[in-house]
Phi, psi and omega in degrees: 000107189222156172232142174247113185242144179238133187266023167094175185063044173275343166278138178210172183274031177278163181305323181296326176286318180301326183279318190244002170061028176102352179302316183295315184296318180293320178295323178295313179299321179295318179294327180290343181086028176297136179272321180206146176224144176271153178283118175266173180293326183287346175295344179259011184300326176255021177093160182293327179298316180294319177304313180297318182298314181294321178296316181299319186282322197233346188276136169238020179241165178280134172254129190236141171192093182289338184264009174253128175243113182270135179272087190288345186286337188263325188236126179303319180293331181288324177294330176294314178296324179301324179279334186270332184254120182252159177288323187202171172211153177246128180246132177258107183258082180053046177099342175269116183265126184238124174263132180239123178253134177261141175232107183287169185288144175238326191290331181265342176248060190297331185295337182290345175267341192263332186195180173301150184216159186292339177281348180056050182240134168259148178245153181251149182297142194296300189295316181295326179293314179297318181296321180299307185285324182291323179292325178289319181290326188299337178282349185243345187231169177273324186222141177246124175250136171253120181256116191236160166229055183254253176210167179297321178298316178298319181296320178295321178297318177300315180296322183287322197250347185255109191293336186261007179266133181253328185216139175236125178241117188238176179206209174085315187266007174063032179264134174249112182268124176209101007282174177289162176280143172243113188253129178283125177294140177265357184240344177237108183304130176083350182279136176238135186244132180277133175238123184235139168228140187242025176081208186212169174060026180055032175288333182223156164244126178266113175266122178246128178245136183229142166256123186238129180223125178053043176076015179232143172279114183256348176199154179210161173213157177217148176224122177268108188262116177289137176266093186223197185294347178285345179272121183295145177291150182255123185299317181295320179294316179299319178298318181295323185275347189301312182294322178297316181299318181294314180296320179297317178296326179285336186266320185233129176279098184277357182257357185285151174279136180245351178176168178228149174222000000 
């Protein structure tokens, strides 16, 4: 019984993104079998309209951000994001029900908290938003996971202060935790909440294993798996990427020298 979750920023300023505007990255996540991904700040690098377009065309996973409120009445592209980005999702894993709440980035898109913005997005305060959705989900699921693109400090605060959260999986700061953090709840006596970060640039896959009994995590384990030459290449993925690789090579000379130091 497994979930594959991604903590955001799969769009980036690499040549493949500059050329294809995120199409390749969304198709890769879909091919990998990702169940849900949180919206990171780099997903907006080519604007909210492009983010919506790539999700509509290529995504087969849930995109989550409970703390983003899109004003769908004014902008057609914004109404598309409003329909594409959900606050949470519930997964039924052979009878084990898991609620996943997404928390999008705030620290790198600071203007969306300070004033009107071109994305026409309002943001909601972190702890109160998590508490609202986690308390509602806890009546329907066995375990609540918060999937974030905030910061490690924010993730620890969620673990400390939100009584209905069981696991926090974060990103954004490029930290790879091994072992994961175990945070003592300040509101539920004896409760310990797992906080995990798996680095950046797909250098690692963090495998988290849990024993769950009566809605509580009673044991856990983690393995930080490097994605390197020891991982066999996947034929279907290579076939999907072949045309992109060829077009990118024809368009941009990636082997040229650009400077010396």
